[in-house]
N, C-alpha and C positions, 0 to 999 in steps of 0.2 A: 313158172318162170321160163321153163323150156319152151312152152308155147309161144311166149313173146320172142324168144330167140329165133324160132322158126318163122314167125311173122316178119321180123326184121330182115331175115335172110331172103324171104320171098320178095319183099319190097326192094331189096338190093338187086336181085336178079331182074325184076321188072324194070327198075330204073336203069340198069345197065343195058338192057335190050333197047330202051328208048333213047339212050345216049346221055342220060343225066349222070355223068361220072362222079360229081361231087356228092350227090345224094346217095348214089350207090355205095361209095366208099364209106360214107358216114353210117349208113344202115348196116353195112357189113361189119364195121367196127363195133357198133352197138350189139349186133347179134353175137359177135365173138365174146364180148365182155359178159353178156347175159348167159351164154353157154358155159363159160368157165365158172361163173358164180353158181349156176345150177349144179354143176358137178361138185364144187366145193361144199355146197349145202348138203348134197346127197351123201358125200363121204363123211362129213361131220355128224350127221344124224345117224348114219350107220355105225360110226365109232361109238357114239353115246349109247346106242341100243346094245352094242356088244358089252360095253362097260357095265351097264345096268342089268345085264343078264337076260335081256329080251332078245328073241330071235328076230332078225330083220324080215 
């Protein structure tokens, strides 16, 4: 999921360079959402690993 966030971020940068502001804003928004979802999933899985006694 973090790979998709990076992909959309790169699309946003390229679109911004070429002057496509709407596409750049949309891609940046999608990248931000995917980034925060990836962080949330990472924290939840780490929490479950600690609860179950496994080392992350």
